[in-house]
N, C-alpha and C positions, 0 to 999 in steps of 0.2 A: 523378539519381534522387531523390526525394524520401521518405522514407519517416514512421514514423507518430512517431517520436522519434530521438534522436540522441545520445550520449552525448559530456559535454561533456569535453575533453582539455585539460586545464591546461597552459601553458607547458611544455616538456620541461627549460628550467632550473629550472623550481622543484620538479617532481619530482626531478629529478637531486640537489637540495640534501639534500631528505629520503634520500634513497638512501646518500649521503656520511654519514650521521647512522648509518646501517644499517652500514655498513662501520667505521665508527669502533668502535661497541658492540659490533660481532660479535653482533650479536644480532639474531636471524630471527623469533623465535615468544615463545610463554610470557608476552603480556602485556608486553612491552619496551616500553622509554621514548617511542616514537612512539603507541603504542595507550594510553597512560594521559594523554598530552600530547591527543589528540584527544579522549579522552571529556572531560577537561575543558574544553575549547574547546567542546564541544556541549553539555555542562550548562551554562554560562553563555548562549550563543545560543539555546538551547532553554528555558529557564527553567528546567530541572528540578533536583531534588536528586542523583536517584540514574538509572544507567543501565547499562548493560553492554552493549559491543560484541561482537559476535558473528561467524561468517562466510559467513552468508547471513540473508537474511530470513524464511524458512522455518523453520529450527531452533529461534527462539524459541517461536514458536507450538507447536511440538511439544514442547518441554519444559516450556513452561505447561498444555498439557494435560496431559502427563505427572505433573506436580506438582498439578494440581485438578483433572481431568475422573473420575478414579478409574474408568475405563472404561466409565461411563455413557452415557447420552444427551445430547448436548451440542446445542442447539436454535441454529441457525447459518442464515445467509442463501445465498440460492441464486445470487445475484447478486454474482460476486466471482471473483476468479483461482483457477484449479481448485487452489491449493497450500493454499487453507484447509480446503475440502472433505478433501483428501488427508490434510492433518495429522491430521485427527479420525480420519480410518481407520485412517492406521498407526499412531496411537497405539490403536489395539483399542475406539475409542469410535462409537456410532453418531450419525449425522448427524441431525438433527430440522430439516427445513426449515422455515422460515419466509419466507411472502411479502414481498414490499419495495414500498415507498411508491412510488409509479408517478412522481413529480417529482421526491422527495428522492434516491429510488434507494436508500436504505439500507433496512436490515431494518425494517418495519413495527412501532413498538412498540406499537401496539396490538394485536397480534395474537398476541405473544409467550406471554402468561398463558395462554392456550386452548393451548397447547401443551406446557405446564409438566405431567408426569407424576411419580410418585414414583420414576422412575429418572432423573431429569434432575439433573446435577451442575453443569452450566457454561451459560453463552451465549457463543457465539464471532460476535463480529458486527466486521462492516468498516465502516469508515469511505470509502465509496465515493469514487475520485478524489478523496480529502482533504475530500469532505463528510461533516461529523460523524453518527454517529447521535445521537438524542436520548438522552445521555450521563444524563439527572437521570431520566427513566424507567425506564429499564432500569437504572438503579441502585434505585431504589423498587422494582421487581421482583425484584431479585436478593436484596436484604433481605430481601422479605415472604417468599419461598420457600427462605430460606437457601442460595442458590448462588451461584456465583462468574461473575466479567465478565471476559473477553480480549475485548481491542479488536485486531483487526488492522486497523494505522494504517500499512500500508504506504507507503501515499501521500501522508501526512498530515506530513511534514517541514515544520515552523514552523508549523505550522495553529493558530490558537487559538481555543479558544470561551470567548465571556466573559472574554477578559480573560487568558486561562489556558492553558497547555499543553493540546494536546489527549491527551498522552501522559499525564496528573495522573490521567484519568480509568480506571474500571475498576481489576480486582485488577491486572491485569499489561496492557502495551499495548507494542506490537512495531511496529519500522520496518522498512524494506528500505533499505540503501544497493546495489542493484543498479546496474550502470553507465548502464541507463536514466533513473534516477531523478534527480529534482533535484538531491539530494546524495549522490553516491558512493565508496566504494570501490573499486570495481571488482566486487567481489563481497562482500557483506555487509551486516549487518543489527544492529539495536539492540531489547534487552527493557528496559522501564522497569516499578520496581515500589515503590511507596511501604511496603510492609509489610517490617519490617528481618527477622524470620524467613524469611518467603517470598525475601526478596532471598538471605538465606544458602543458602538451598536452591536456589536458580538458579545461585548463582555455583558451587557443587562440582558442579552438575551437568552444566554447561559446560567443566569439566574432569576427566572422566572419575572425577568424584566424591572428588579430591583435596581432603583437609583437612589440608595440609603435603604434606612429601616424602614422606612413609611412612605416614601414615593416610589412611582411605578414610572418609568420612561417609558416603556411599550411593551408590546409582548413580547413574553419567554419561555422557556422550558429550563427543566432541570437538566443539566448537563455537567454538573460538577462531578470533580474526583472528591474520593474522602482520602483521609491522610493514612488509611490503614493500604491504599492502592500507592499512596507516594512512597510509604516505607518500602514495599517492593519495587518499587522503581529506582529509591535511593540505593539500596541492596545491590541491585543489578548493575546500577551504573557502576559501579568502582570495580566490575570485571568486565568491561566492555572493552579493554585492549585485548585479554584473554580470546573472549567469545571471537573478537575478527578475525584474529590470527588462526583460532582453531579452524572456522569457515574456510579461509582462504587455504589454508592448508587441504583442504577437504576437495574445494574448487579444483585448484591446479593438478590434484591426483585424476580427479574427473575427467580433466582433460585430456593428461596425458594418455591414461588407459582406453579413452575411446576416441583418440587424434584420427584412425583410420575407419573407425566403424559405419562413415556414411552418414551418420547422424548430423541434422544441422544443430548449430547454436546460436543464441541469441545473438544479433549484432548490435554492439554498445552504440551510442549517439557518441560521436567526438568530442573531444576535450571532457570528457565525462570521468569523474571518478567514483567507481561505482563501489558498492558494499559487501558485495557475496551474500546478499538477500536470499535468493533461489537458484537451483541449477535447471534450468528448463531444458529439453531437447527435443527436436519435431524429428518424427518416425519418416519413413518414405508413403507409408499408407496406414490409414484405420485399423486395418486388419495386423500389420506388423507391430503396431504400440499393444493390440488385443493380446497377441503372442505373447510379447515380453513380459508386459502386466502380469498377465493368467502363469507367469513362468516365475516371477518375483514370487506374487502373492502364494503361490505352492511351497517357497521358502521362507512365508512369513515376513515377506519386504514388502510395504505397500508404498509406491510411488503414488500422485495423487495427477488426475488430469486437469489442472490449472491451465486455461480458466472452459470449464465444459459446461454446458453447452455455449456456445456465440450469444448472447445476449440477447440480439435482437431475434430469437427464437422464443423468447421468454413467453407464457399466455398470456400477460397481462402489459404487452405493447403492438402497436400497429406492426402487421408483417413488413418487414424490409428485407431486400435483399442483400446479404454481406458477404461475398463468395471468396476472400481473403481470408476473412476472420472464421468463416463457417469451416473451410480448408484448414487454416492452424488448429483451429480448436479441436478438430475430428485426430489431429496428429502429434499432440504437444504432451510430452509428460514431464512433471517436474520430479527428478529424483530425490532420494533423501538428503537432507542436509542437515546437521546439526553441529552443534561445538563439539561433544563427545564421540561423533562418528568415528571409529577406526579404523587406521591404514586398510587392516584386513577385513573389516565389513564394507569398504569402498572397491576393494579388489574381489571381491566376492559378487557385490551388484553388479559391476563390468562384466565380471566373466558369465553371469547366467544371462546379461542382455546380449554380448557377445555370441555365443552360441547359439541363441533363439531369434536372431535378428532375419534368418534366411530359412527358419523351418517352414515344411509345408508351405513352399511358395510365397511365405507373406513379405 
């Protein structure tokens, strides 16, 4: 069976080595030595000055919304994983969707300003499949209207824009370290923020509001990551170069084999150094997509419809028409991509796709 993605498991002895540190220190949580070590290594690797590791990729978005959105209207994208919209609603804010760019798939920056009202407090935009939003135009809009910017950068480990980490943009950026991501801690995530005062708020917010053992600075939740998760992260981290090289090889092969297929591929924002996080393709019609997906499934190959349905269709948000997002969501499929996907498997996947593109008039 070939699935859309696969977790990288480091050699067991690598993980056990870090577990021995835990047994020696007898510290399992509360920002132990392995968490601190991992943060320092990631800051160097990602070329950022400030980050805070958390226990998943959604809680950083929720904390950012709690601190910045003030229960107002949050302009956001309908084309993202459900967590983006769910976090807005969970934090008692109102999602206001803005349609997406038809080829870059990120929020259409030219449509943002017309959606701003006197209730707008924040923009929450997603760098889709690691493809950056137009951060410069979004920053200009935010400054003009005095609103905050949060980036859901769940897919963006290692992505750079104009030679600078994509995590450096916005008031806050977040990332996911879920088991299926390029870099992972099993479950985990991180938050990035350059403003010292806001960083302090984020820090106490992720630890019950603690400002020392007996003082509480303000409201907080438990978003801390454990030493066990940090151990996994450290074990995975030492293999990043081979993970990235393997995925690059797979994507190059997909691009070569599907060159004349008629399938559309995502257009990267100019000046982007991408991370090969996903390989989405857009079919001519939903019927064609379903035909190909059925044929792949019959051969125990399971791509995935990222992101379907368009989030404006969720039953807990006010109905809003988003024609571009709805259309793309109905026709886009992420093909299997993993560090250990073999050339022969990629060839088989592409052969099935090509032979089923035009069956039965699809």
